[in-house]
PAVO-751925 format. One line per 2 residues: number of its first residue (from 1); for each residue x, y, z of N, C-alpha, C. Coordinates in nm, 2 decimals. Layout:
BEGIN
NUM	X Y Z X Y Z X Y Z ~ ...
REM end
This chain:
BEGIN
1	11.66 12.06 10.17 11.54 12.13 10.20 11.47 12.07 10.32 ~ 11.42 12.15 10.41 11.34 12.11 10.53 11.22 12.19 10.53
3	11.10 12.12 10.54 10.98 12.20 10.54 10.89 12.14 10.65 ~ 10.84 12.22 10.74 10.76 12.17 10.85 10.62 12.22 10.84
5	10.52 12.13 10.86 10.38 12.16 10.87 10.32 12.09 10.98 ~ 10.20 12.13 11.02 10.13 12.06 11.13 9.99 12.03 11.09
7	9.94 11.92 11.13 9.80 11.88 11.10 9.71 11.99 11.16 ~ 9.61 12.02 11.08 9.51 12.12 11.13 9.44 12.08 11.25
9	9.43 12.17 11.35 9.37 12.13 11.48 9.22 12.14 11.47 ~ 9.14 12.04 11.51 9.00 12.04 11.51 8.95 12.13 11.63
11	8.83 12.18 11.62 8.78 12.26 11.73 8.74 12.15 11.84 ~ 8.71 12.20 11.96 8.68 12.11 12.07 8.56 12.02 12.04
13	8.47 12.07 11.95 8.35 11.99 11.92 8.38 11.89 11.81 ~ 8.49 11.91 11.74 8.52 11.82 11.63 8.58 11.69 11.68
15	8.52 11.58 11.63 8.58 11.45 11.67 8.69 11.41 11.57 ~ 8.79 11.34 11.63 8.90 11.29 11.54 8.84 11.19 11.45
17	8.86 11.21 11.32 8.81 11.11 11.22 8.92 11.01 11.19 ~ 8.88 10.89 11.17 8.98 10.79 11.12 8.99 10.80 10.97
19	9.10 10.77 10.91 9.12 10.77 10.77 9.04 10.67 10.70 ~ 8.99 10.70 10.58 8.92 10.60 10.50 9.01 10.55 10.39
21	8.96 10.49 10.29 9.04 10.44 10.18 9.12 10.56 10.11 ~ 9.24 10.53 10.08 9.33 10.63 10.02 9.36 10.59 9.88
23	9.26 10.59 9.79 9.28 10.54 9.66 9.38 10.61 9.57 ~ 9.41 10.74 9.61 9.51 10.82 9.53 9.65 10.78 9.56
25	9.68 10.70 9.66 9.81 10.67 9.71 9.85 10.54 9.65 ~ 9.97 10.53 9.60 10.02 10.40 9.55 10.16 10.38 9.60
27	10.20 10.25 9.62 10.33 10.22 9.67 10.44 10.27 9.57 ~ 10.56 10.30 9.61 10.66 10.35 9.52 10.69 10.25 9.41
29	10.70 10.30 9.29 10.73 10.21 9.17 10.88 10.18 9.17 ~ 10.91 10.10 9.07 11.05 10.06 9.05 11.15 10.17 9.03
31	11.10 10.27 8.96 11.19 10.39 8.93 11.22 10.46 9.06 ~ 11.12 10.48 9.14 11.14 10.55 9.27 11.22 10.47 9.36
33	11.19 10.34 9.37 11.26 10.25 9.46 11.41 10.24 9.43 ~ 11.45 10.25 9.30 11.59 10.25 9.26 11.67 10.36 9.32
35	11.60 10.47 9.36 11.67 10.58 9.42 11.74 10.54 9.55 ~ 11.69 10.43 9.61 11.75 10.39 9.74 11.90 10.34 9.72
37	11.93 10.31 9.59 12.07 10.27 9.56 12.17 10.38 9.57 ~ 12.11 10.50 9.58 12.20 10.62 9.58 12.26 10.65 9.72
39	12.24 10.56 9.82 12.29 10.58 9.95 12.44 10.61 9.96 ~ 12.52 10.52 9.89 12.67 10.55 9.89 12.70 10.69 9.84
41	12.64 10.73 9.73 12.66 10.87 9.68 12.62 10.97 9.77 ~ 12.50 10.95 9.83 12.45 11.05 9.93 12.54 11.06 10.05
43	12.60 10.95 10.09 12.70 10.95 10.20 12.81 11.05 10.17 ~ 12.86 11.04 10.05 12.97 11.14 10.01 12.92 11.28 10.01
45	12.80 11.30 9.96 12.74 11.44 9.96 12.72 11.49 10.10 ~ 12.70 11.41 10.19 12.67 11.46 10.33 12.80 11.50 10.40
47	12.92 11.46 10.35 13.04 11.48 10.43 13.06 11.62 10.48 ~ 13.04 11.73 10.41 13.05 11.86 10.46 12.95 11.89 10.57
49	12.84 11.82 10.57 12.73 11.85 10.67 12.76 11.80 10.81 ~ 12.85 11.70 10.81 12.88 11.64 10.94 12.94 11.75 11.04
51	13.01 11.84 10.98 13.08 11.95 11.06 12.98 12.04 11.12 ~ 12.86 12.05 11.06 12.76 12.14 11.11 12.67 12.08 11.22
53	12.69 11.95 11.24 12.60 11.88 11.35 12.63 11.94 11.48 ~ 12.53 11.93 11.57 12.54 11.98 11.71 12.66 11.91 11.77
55	12.75 11.99 11.83 12.87 11.93 11.89 12.86 11.93 12.05 ~ 12.78 12.03 12.10 12.77 12.04 12.24 12.68 11.94 12.30
57	12.65 11.95 12.43 12.56 11.87 12.50 12.42 11.92 12.49 ~ 12.32 11.82 12.49 12.18 11.86 12.49 12.15 11.92 12.62
59	12.06 12.03 12.62 12.03 12.10 12.74 11.96 12.01 12.85 ~ 11.88 11.91 12.80 11.81 11.82 12.89 11.84 11.67 12.84
61	11.88 11.59 12.93 11.91 11.45 12.90 11.77 11.38 12.89 ~ 11.75 11.31 12.78 11.63 11.23 12.76 11.66 11.08 12.77
63	11.56 11.00 12.81 11.57 10.86 12.80 11.50 10.82 12.67 ~ 11.57 10.76 12.58 11.52 10.74 12.45 11.52 10.59 12.41
65	11.41 10.54 12.35 11.39 10.41 12.31 11.39 10.41 12.15 ~ 11.48 10.33 12.09 11.48 10.32 11.94 11.41 10.20 11.89
67	11.33 10.22 11.79 11.25 10.11 11.73 11.29 10.10 11.58 ~ 11.35 9.99 11.53 11.40 9.98 11.40 11.28 9.94 11.30
69	11.32 9.96 11.17 11.22 9.93 11.07 11.20 9.78 11.04 ~ 11.11 9.75 10.95 11.08 9.61 10.91 11.21 9.55 10.86
71	11.24 9.43 10.91 11.35 9.35 10.86 11.48 9.39 10.92 ~ 11.48 9.50 11.00 11.61 9.55 11.06 11.61 9.53 11.21
73	11.73 9.55 11.26 11.75 9.54 11.41 11.82 9.66 11.46 ~ 11.86 9.65 11.59 11.93 9.77 11.65 12.05 9.82 11.57
75	12.12 9.73 11.51 12.24 9.78 11.43 12.21 9.88 11.33 ~ 12.09 9.87 11.27 12.05 9.96 11.16 12.04 10.11 11.21
77	12.03 10.12 11.35 12.02 10.26 11.41 12.14 10.29 11.49 ~ 12.25 10.22 11.47 12.37 10.24 11.55 12.42 10.38 11.53
79	12.42 10.44 11.41 12.47 10.57 11.39 12.39 10.68 11.47 ~ 12.25 10.66 11.46 12.16 10.75 11.53 12.19 10.73 11.68
81	12.20 10.61 11.73 12.22 10.59 11.87 12.35 10.65 11.92 ~ 12.46 10.63 11.84 12.59 10.68 11.88 12.59 10.84 11.89
83	12.53 10.90 11.79 12.52 11.04 11.79 12.44 11.10 11.90 ~ 12.33 11.04 11.93 12.24 11.09 12.04 12.30 11.06 12.18
85	12.38 10.95 12.19 12.45 10.93 12.31 12.56 11.04 12.33 ~ 12.63 11.07 12.22 12.74 11.17 12.22 12.69 11.31 12.27
87	12.56 11.34 12.24 12.51 11.47 12.28 12.45 11.46 12.42 ~ 12.45 11.34 12.48 12.41 11.33 12.62 12.28 11.26 12.66
89	12.22 11.19 12.56 12.10 11.12 12.59 12.12 10.98 12.63 ~ 12.03 10.92 12.71 12.04 10.78 12.75 11.96 10.70 12.64
91	12.03 10.63 12.56 11.97 10.57 12.44 11.96 10.42 12.46 ~ 11.85 10.36 12.43 11.83 10.21 12.45 11.76 10.15 12.33
93	11.81 10.03 12.29 11.74 9.96 12.18 11.62 9.89 12.24 ~ 11.53 9.84 12.15 11.40 9.79 12.20 11.41 9.65 12.25
95	11.52 9.58 12.24 11.54 9.45 12.30 11.46 9.34 12.24 ~ 11.41 9.36 12.11 11.33 9.26 12.05 11.40 9.20 11.92
97	11.52 9.23 11.90 11.60 9.18 11.79 11.55 9.24 11.66 ~ 11.54 9.16 11.55 11.50 9.20 11.42 11.35 9.23 11.42
99	11.31 9.34 11.35 11.16 9.37 11.34 11.10 9.27 11.24 ~ 11.02 9.18 11.29 10.96 9.08 11.21 10.84 9.12 11.13
101	10.79 9.24 11.15 10.67 9.29 11.08 10.54 9.24 11.14 ~ 10.55 9.16 11.25 10.43 9.12 11.31 10.38 9.22 11.42
103	10.30 9.32 11.37 10.27 9.43 11.45 10.20 9.39 11.58 ~ 10.09 9.31 11.58 10.03 9.28 11.71 10.12 9.21 11.81
105	10.21 9.12 11.77 10.30 9.06 11.86 10.40 9.16 11.92 ~ 10.45 9.25 11.83 10.55 9.35 11.88 10.48 9.45 11.97
107	10.36 9.49 11.94 10.30 9.59 12.03 10.26 9.53 12.16 ~ 10.24 9.40 12.17 10.21 9.33 12.29 10.34 9.32 12.38
109	10.46 9.31 12.31 10.58 9.30 12.39 10.64 9.43 12.43 ~ 10.61 9.54 12.37 10.68 9.66 12.39 10.64 9.73 12.53
111	10.52 9.72 12.58 10.49 9.79 12.70 10.58 9.75 12.82 ~ 10.62 9.63 12.83 10.71 9.59 12.94 10.84 9.66 12.93
113	10.90 9.66 12.81 11.02 9.73 12.78 11.01 9.88 12.82 ~ 10.90 9.94 12.78 10.88 10.08 12.80 10.86 10.11 12.95
115	10.79 10.02 13.02 10.77 10.04 13.17 10.90 10.03 13.24 ~ 10.99 9.94 13.20 11.12 9.93 13.27 11.20 10.06 13.25
117	11.20 10.12 13.13 11.27 10.24 13.11 11.21 10.36 13.19 ~ 11.08 10.36 13.20 11.02 10.47 13.28 11.06 10.46 13.42
119	11.06 10.33 13.47 11.10 10.31 13.61 11.25 10.35 13.63 ~ 11.33 10.31 13.54 11.47 10.34 13.55 11.50 10.49 13.54
121	11.43 10.56 13.45 11.46 10.70 13.43 11.38 10.79 13.52 ~ 11.27 10.74 13.58 11.19 10.82 13.67 11.09 10.91 13.60
123	11.06 10.89 13.47 10.97 10.97 13.40 10.94 10.92 13.26 ~ 10.86 10.99 13.19 10.82 10.95 13.05 10.94 10.94 12.96
125	10.93 10.85 12.86 11.04 10.82 12.77 11.01 10.88 12.63 ~ 11.11 10.91 12.56 11.10 10.95 12.42 11.12 10.83 12.33
127	11.04 10.83 12.22 11.05 10.72 12.12 11.09 10.77 11.99 ~ 11.19 10.69 11.93 11.23 10.72 11.79 11.22 10.60 11.71
129	11.14 10.61 11.61 11.11 10.49 11.52 11.14 10.52 11.38 ~ 11.20 10.42 11.31 11.23 10.43 11.17 11.13 10.34 11.09
131	11.06 10.39 10.99 10.97 10.32 10.91 10.87 10.25 10.99 ~ 10.85 10.11 10.98 10.76 10.04 11.06 10.78 10.07 11.21
133	10.91 10.08 11.25 10.94 10.11 11.39 10.87 10.24 11.44 ~ 10.86 10.34 11.35 10.79 10.46 11.38 10.64 10.44 11.40
135	10.58 10.36 11.32 10.44 10.32 11.34 10.42 10.26 11.47 ~ 10.51 10.16 11.51 10.50 10.10 11.64 10.51 10.20 11.75
137	10.60 10.29 11.73 10.62 10.40 11.84 10.50 10.48 11.86 ~ 10.43 10.52 11.75 10.31 10.59 11.76 10.20 10.51 11.83
139	10.19 10.39 11.80 10.08 10.31 11.86 10.11 10.27 12.00 ~ 10.24 10.26 12.03 10.28 10.24 12.17 10.24 10.36 12.25
141	10.27 10.48 12.20 10.23 10.60 12.27 10.08 10.62 12.28 ~ 10.01 10.58 12.18 9.87 10.58 12.18 9.81 10.50 12.29
143	9.87 10.38 12.32 9.82 10.29 12.42 9.88 10.33 12.56 ~ 9.99 10.39 12.56 10.06 10.42 12.69 10.10 10.57 12.70
145	10.00 10.66 12.69 10.04 10.81 12.68 10.11 10.86 12.80 ~ 10.08 10.80 12.92 10.15 10.85 13.04 10.30 10.82 13.05
147	10.34 10.72 12.97 10.48 10.67 12.97 10.56 10.73 12.86 ~ 10.51 10.81 12.77 10.58 10.87 12.66 10.57 11.02 12.66
149	10.69 11.09 12.64 10.69 11.23 12.64 10.67 11.28 12.49 ~ 10.74 11.22 12.40 10.74 11.26 12.26 10.78 11.14 12.17
151	10.72 11.15 12.05 10.76 11.05 11.95 10.82 11.12 11.82 ~ 10.92 11.06 11.77 10.98 11.11 11.64 10.98 10.99 11.55
153	10.92 11.00 11.43 10.92 10.90 11.33 11.00 10.94 11.20 ~ 11.06 10.84 11.14 11.13 10.86 11.02 11.07 10.78 10.90
155	11.01 10.84 10.81 10.96 10.76 10.69 10.86 10.65 10.73 ~ 10.77 10.68 10.83 10.68 10.58 10.88 10.54 10.59 10.82
157	10.49 10.48 10.77 10.35 10.47 10.71 10.25 10.47 10.82 ~ 10.16 10.57 10.83 10.07 10.58 10.93 9.92 10.55 10.89
159	9.91 10.53 10.76 9.78 10.49 10.70 9.81 10.38 10.60 ~ 9.71 10.29 10.59 9.72 10.18 10.49 9.80 10.06 10.53
161	9.86 10.06 10.65 9.94 9.94 10.68 10.05 9.93 10.58 ~ 10.08 9.80 10.54 10.19 9.78 10.44 10.14 9.81 10.29
163	10.02 9.84 10.28 9.96 9.85 10.14 10.04 9.95 10.05 ~ 10.08 10.06 10.11 10.15 10.17 10.03 10.30 10.16 10.04
165	10.35 10.04 10.06 10.50 10.03 10.08 10.55 9.92 9.98 ~ 10.68 9.91 9.96 10.73 9.81 9.88 10.73 9.67 9.94
167	10.70 9.66 10.07 10.69 9.53 10.13 10.55 9.47 10.12 ~ 10.46 9.53 10.06 10.33 9.48 10.05 10.32 9.34 9.99
169	10.40 9.31 9.88 10.40 9.17 9.83 10.45 9.07 9.93 ~ 10.54 9.10 10.02 10.59 9.01 10.12 10.47 8.97 10.21
171	10.39 9.07 10.26 10.28 9.04 10.34 10.17 8.96 10.26 ~ 10.15 9.00 10.14 10.05 8.93 10.06 10.09 8.78 10.04
173	10.22 8.76 10.01 10.26 8.62 9.98 10.25 8.53 10.11 ~ 10.24 8.59 10.22 10.22 8.52 10.35 10.08 8.51 10.39
175	9.99 8.54 10.31 9.85 8.52 10.33 9.78 8.64 10.41 ~ 9.85 8.75 10.42 9.78 8.86 10.49 9.68 8.93 10.39
177	9.57 8.97 10.44 9.47 9.05 10.37 9.51 9.19 10.39 ~ 9.56 9.26 10.28 9.61 9.40 10.30 9.49 9.49 10.33
179	9.37 9.46 10.27 9.26 9.55 10.29 9.22 9.54 10.44 ~ 9.22 9.42 10.50 9.19 9.40 10.64 9.29 9.48 10.73
181	9.42 9.46 10.69 9.52 9.54 10.77 9.50 9.69 10.76 ~ 9.46 9.74 10.65 9.43 9.88 10.63 9.32 9.92 10.72
183	9.22 9.84 10.73 9.10 9.87 10.82 9.14 9.87 10.96 ~ 9.23 9.78 11.00 9.27 9.77 11.14 9.36 9.89 11.18
185	9.44 9.94 11.08 9.52 10.06 11.11 9.43 10.18 11.12 ~ 9.32 10.19 11.04 9.23 10.30 11.04 9.15 10.30 11.17
187	9.12 10.18 11.22 9.04 10.17 11.34 9.12 10.22 11.46 ~ 9.25 10.21 11.46 9.33 10.27 11.57 9.31 10.42 11.59
189	9.27 10.49 11.49 9.25 10.63 11.50 9.13 10.67 11.58 ~ 9.05 10.58 11.62 8.93 10.61 11.70 8.98 10.64 11.84
191	9.10 10.60 11.88 9.17 10.64 12.00 9.27 10.75 11.97 ~ 9.24 10.87 12.01 9.33 10.98 11.96 9.47 10.97 12.02
193	9.57 11.02 11.94 9.70 11.03 11.99 9.71 11.15 12.08 ~ 9.76 11.14 12.20 9.77 11.24 12.30 9.91 11.29 12.33
195	10.00 11.22 12.26 10.15 11.25 12.28 10.20 11.33 12.15 ~ 10.28 11.43 12.17 10.33 11.50 12.05 10.41 11.41 11.96
197	10.39 11.42 11.83 10.47 11.34 11.73 10.53 11.43 11.63 ~ 10.65 11.41 11.60 10.72 11.47 11.49 10.74 11.37 11.38
199	10.68 11.39 11.26 10.69 11.29 11.16 10.78 11.34 11.05 ~ 10.90 11.28 11.03 10.99 11.32 10.92 10.96 11.23 10.80
201	10.95 11.29 10.69 10.92 11.22 10.57 10.99 11.28 10.45 ~ 10.99 11.20 10.34 11.06 11.25 10.22 10.99 11.21 10.09
203	10.98 11.30 10.00 10.92 11.26 9.87 11.01 11.18 9.78 ~ 11.13 11.16 9.82 11.23 11.07 9.76 11.23 10.93 9.81
205	11.14 10.91 9.91 11.13 10.78 9.97 11.10 10.67 9.87 ~ 11.18 10.57 9.86 11.16 10.46 9.76 11.10 10.34 9.82
207	11.06 10.34 9.95 11.01 10.23 10.02 10.87 10.25 10.07 ~ 10.84 10.37 10.12 10.71 10.40 10.17 10.65 10.52 10.09
209	10.53 10.52 10.04 10.47 10.63 9.97 10.47 10.75 10.07 ~ 10.52 10.86 10.03 10.53 10.97 10.12 10.39 11.01 10.17
211	10.29 11.00 10.08 10.16 11.04 10.13 10.10 10.96 10.24 ~ 10.15 10.83 10.25 10.11 10.75 10.36 10.17 10.79 10.49
213	10.27 10.88 10.49 10.34 10.92 10.61 10.27 11.05 10.67 ~ 10.17 11.10 10.60 10.10 11.22 10.65 9.98 11.19 10.73
215	9.97 11.24 10.85 9.86 11.22 10.94 9.77 11.34 10.94 ~ 9.66 11.34 10.87 9.57 11.45 10.86 9.47 11.46 10.97
217	9.47 11.36 11.06 9.36 11.34 11.15 9.40 11.36 11.30 ~ 9.53 11.37 11.33 9.58 11.38 11.46 9.64 11.52 11.49
219	9.58 11.60 11.57 9.63 11.74 11.58 9.77 11.75 11.65 ~ 9.81 11.64 11.72 9.94 11.64 11.79 10.06 11.62 11.70
221	10.04 11.60 11.57 10.14 11.56 11.48 10.20 11.68 11.40 ~ 10.33 11.69 11.40 10.40 11.79 11.32 10.48 11.72 11.22
223	10.47 11.76 11.09 10.54 11.70 10.98 10.66 11.78 10.94 ~ 10.77 11.71 10.91 10.89 11.78 10.86 10.93 11.71 10.73
225	10.93 11.78 10.62 10.98 11.72 10.49 11.13 11.74 10.48 ~ 11.20 11.63 10.44 11.34 11.64 10.40 11.36 11.58 10.26
227	11.48 11.58 10.21 11.50 11.54 10.08 11.60 11.42 10.07 ~ 11.57 11.32 10.15 11.66 11.20 10.16 11.58 11.08 10.11
229	11.65 10.97 10.08 11.59 10.84 10.05 11.54 10.78 10.18 ~ 11.46 10.67 10.17 11.42 10.60 10.29 11.54 10.55 10.37
231	11.63 10.49 10.31 11.75 10.43 10.38 11.84 10.55 10.43 ~ 11.84 10.66 10.37 11.92 10.77 10.41 11.87 10.84 10.53
233	11.74 10.82 10.57 11.68 10.89 10.68 11.75 10.86 10.81 ~ 11.81 10.74 10.82 11.88 10.71 10.95 12.03 10.75 10.95
235	12.08 10.81 10.84 12.22 10.84 10.83 12.24 10.99 10.79 ~ 12.15 11.06 10.74 12.17 11.19 10.69 12.19 11.29 10.80
237	12.30 11.37 10.80 12.33 11.46 10.91 12.21 11.56 10.94 ~ 12.15 11.60 10.83 12.03 11.69 10.85 11.92 11.63 10.93
239	11.90 11.50 10.90 11.79 11.43 10.98 11.84 11.41 11.12 ~ 11.96 11.37 11.14 12.01 11.36 11.28 12.00 11.49 11.36
241	12.02 11.60 11.29 12.01 11.73 11.36 11.87 11.76 11.39 ~ 11.77 11.72 11.30 11.63 11.74 11.33 11.59 11.66 11.45
243	11.63 11.53 11.46 11.60 11.45 11.57 11.65 11.51 11.70 ~ 11.78 11.55 11.70 11.83 11.61 11.82 11.75 11.74 11.86
245	11.72 11.82 11.77 11.64 11.94 11.80 11.50 11.91 11.85 ~ 11.44 11.81 11.80 11.31 11.77 11.85 11.31 11.71 11.99
247	11.42 11.64 12.02 11.44 11.59 12.16 11.46 11.70 12.26 ~ 11.52 11.81 12.21 11.55 11.93 12.30 11.42 12.00 12.33
249	11.33 12.00 12.24 11.21 12.08 12.25 11.10 12.01 12.34 ~ 11.01 12.09 12.39 10.90 12.04 12.47 10.79 11.98 12.39
REM end
């Protein structure tokens, strides 16, 4: 199943509101998280779908920067990278190794990488981020809108910070105030997103609460619902096809 929706557009006089507390959202419980163990079975289920993937070349070559999720590095997105290169895009990893989860430090390091790609490609870059990498992609585009053409995110929490994810205990154990992180994430919404964003999410996500992936405040965001696990988002043929299609569109 694939379902697409778009955030409602405010009128010109309506100000973009930042999100408040989301008390109705909870991080995935153990039963939901266990669905992530289905990845090997899902891989077998996807086998017939590989044949339906786009085989030809993309109509327009894009320069694409990939941003991995928390605790992951470029290798986690190797299948995505290989497929997108095969259809003709110039694909680059973010050059920062494993995603440490330190959002301020990563956001401070990314503009240099983005600027080099813009200079090399001669124009704005597309960003593809998985999980926390998608959040970083959005915020990089928020800060550098002239350098980014489009953002595609996969299972990325855009409200609450880590609060509505299964990695919340990791942050809490290291002394992070989750309520403060949530307020900092909400504060970012006072600067509107001016770059188109396609947010792919799934109600089967066992890592990020799917409700935390929905941006009700940014009119530039288009949501697409799929039926994969969080780990499956980077491997499912249907998701790869969606990514390719979004890169083809304006």
